[in-house]
N, C-alpha and C positions, 0 to 999 in steps of 0.2 A: 516319673518312676518313683517306685517305693523306696525307702531307705534301704533295705534288706535285699534289694535288686542291683544296689550299685556295682559292687565286685563284678557280678556276671556279665554286666552292661559293659564294663570297661574292657575285661576279657575279650568279649564278643568283637568289640571295635578293634581290639590289637589284632586279633585273626585276621579280621577283615583287611587289616593294612600289612599284612605278611608275615605274619608271626605265626609259631606253631605251640599247640598246647603242650605244655610239659607233659599233663595227664598221657597223650596220646603218646610222646615220644618216648616216656619212660616207662608207662605201665602199671608199674607196681604202685597200688592205691596206699600202701603204708609207707612208701618213701617218703623224706622231707624233699620239698621240691618248691620251686617257684611257679610261676602261672605261664607265662609265654617266652618261647626262645625265637629270637630272630636269628636266623642261620646266616643271612647275607651281610649282618651287622656286628655278629658275634655278640650280641647283647641278649642278657637274660633279664626279663622283666617280672618283678613282683609287685601285685596290686594289694593296696591297703585300704578298706572304706572305712570312714571316720561315721559310726552310727549314733554315737552320743555326742551331745554339744556339751563338752566341759564347763562351760562357761556359765551354764543354766542348771549345772549339777550342785546339790546341797553343800556335800563335803568339799568341792572343790572352791565353792562361794566362800565356805567357811574358812577354810584355809587361807585363801585370799586376804580375807579380812584380818586373822591372826597375823599375816607378813605385814599388812599396812599398819595394825596396830603398834607391832614391834617396831617399825621404822618411826612411828610418830613418837614413841616413848625413848627410844635409845639411838637413833640415827638422824634425828633432826627432820624426819619427814612430815609431810603436812596431815592434819586430821581432817577425816572425811566423814560426813553423815550422810546416811539413806543411802540411796541405790543411785550411783554417779559412774558417769564414762571417765577413766581418767587415760591421760596421755602417759605412757610410758616415760617417754623423755623429760618428763617434768618431774620424774622421781629419781631418788639416789639410786647410782648403777646397781648396788647390791642387791636393792629392794626389788628393781625391775627384773633383773636377773631372776630371782627367786619367784616372782609371780610368773613369768613366762615359762619356767620350768614346771610350774604347779599346773598350768594349762596345758604343758604340752608333755605332762608324763605319757599318757597313752601313745603319742608319737615316738617318743624316745624308746618306748617299749617295742613297738612296732619295728623300727629301724633296726635295732637288735636282733628282733627274729627274722626280719627280712634279709638281713646280712648272711645269716646261717643259712636261710633256705638258698639262697644264692648260690653260695659256696658249695653245699649239697648237689646241687643242680649240674653245677659246672664239673664236679669231680665225677658225677655219672656220666654226663655227655662227653669227657675229656676234651673240656675246652676251658679257657683262662676265664676266671670269675670276672666278668665284666658286666656288673648289674645297674639296673634303672629301677628304681623304686616310685611308684605313682601312688599318690593319695587321692581318693576321691572324696571330696569334701562336698555335703549339700549346701546350696547357695544360701539357705537361709539362716545358717548357723552364726551365732556369734562367734563361736572359736572358728576364726576365718582363716583363708590362707595365709594371711601375714605371720600368724602364730605357729602354724606347721611350718613354715619356710624360716622363721628365725630359730625355732627350736632346733631343725634339722641341722641347721649352720652351727648351732652350739656341739650338738652329737657327732656331726661328721666332719666339722672344720679343724680340730685338732688331729686330723690323720686316724681316726678312728674308722672301724668297721670296713675296711678296703675292698671289699666285694661291691661296695655301692658306689658306683662313679658318679651317679646324678639321681635328681629326683625331679618329677612333675607333680604339679599341684593342679588336679581338673576340677572345675566347679559342675556340680551335679544339681539339675533343676529336680526338685521332689513335688510329687503330685499334691496339688491343694496348698502348696505352701509358695506361692508365685511372690518374689521380692522385688519384681520390676527393676531388678539392676544386674547387669552384663555378669554372667558366669567368667570366673577366672580361669586362665589357662597359663600356667608359666611353668619354666624348667631353671634349675639351678644346677652347678656341676662343681666336680674338684676344679678341674680345669677347661677350657673351652673347646678342648679337642677330645675330651673324654667320650663322649657318644657322639656317634656321626649327625649332624644337624639335619640330614636328609631325614634320618630315622624319626627324629623328633617331629618333623612337619608331616611326615607320613602318620603318626599317631593323631597328632592335633588335628589333621583335615578328616580322619577317620572318624574321630569321637564327634566332631561337629556333624559330618555325614548321617553318624549313628542317632543323634539327637533328632535332627531335623525329618528324617525317616520317620521315627517313631512317633513325633510329633506333630508331624504334617506341616510345620512351620517355621521360617527362618529362627535360627536361634543367635543372640547376641554374645559375643564372646570378648572380653577384654584380655589381650595378649601381654603379658609381662615379659621384659627384656631379660636375655639369659644373665645370671650372676654366678660368680664362683662363691662357693660356701665362704673362704678366707676373706672374700673382701665385704661380706656380711658380718664377720665375728668382732665383739667387742674386745679388744686387743690391749688398749690402753688401760692407765690407772686412774681416769679422770672420774668425778663422782657422778656424771650423769651418761645418759645413753647419747650416743653421738647423733646429729640431725639425720643421719640417713635412715636411723631406725624408729624414728620418732611417729609415724604413722601404725605401729602396734599398738593394738588398744586393749585393755582389759576391762570387764563390765564387773 
């Protein structure tokens, strides 16, 4: 599929999994609302597709270079030359956090917007604002699922934007950009009972089925283990990112 088709493709899979379109339920085209409501699970779903690979955006790369330069000058960080891949776990904690938030600025903005959409939808439908936010991430992006998840853990882990109970990160194959690697599909929550596991499974299976029907061939998917946001947070005062976060990369 094309990058601009990602949002609608995920919404189609959600409806196939038993969800109802909020456009159909609410009707008002000008109303602030999410995308899909699963009545049986009492869960409102908002879909966001990342259409720009921030790791390859000039302004983001320039800002990352400035952060690394400041770290080398004033925080005892290493000096880097040329285009290199950096393990965030090898950087001072403050530097790693700044790089992540620079890469994840779009993710943070979408989280804030989705929280409002879910709250407005819940108010209109007369239900509790229990939301699931799904990020569709093109499989060839350097700004990969790890950046999305870690940014979300910073934004949501400190009890903010409470209408969002969990996020799913869904890898999307983009036409002409075959990476020969499995697509990521993972779920992360405030607590393990935030969103019914049965719903997560239905969505995952529906998405894979949608891809296989569209492409006419099996899809390789890498399923991530469920994690709570607080378990992923950096909450100590040590100088480095803990080992559990060492797999996040910035280029």
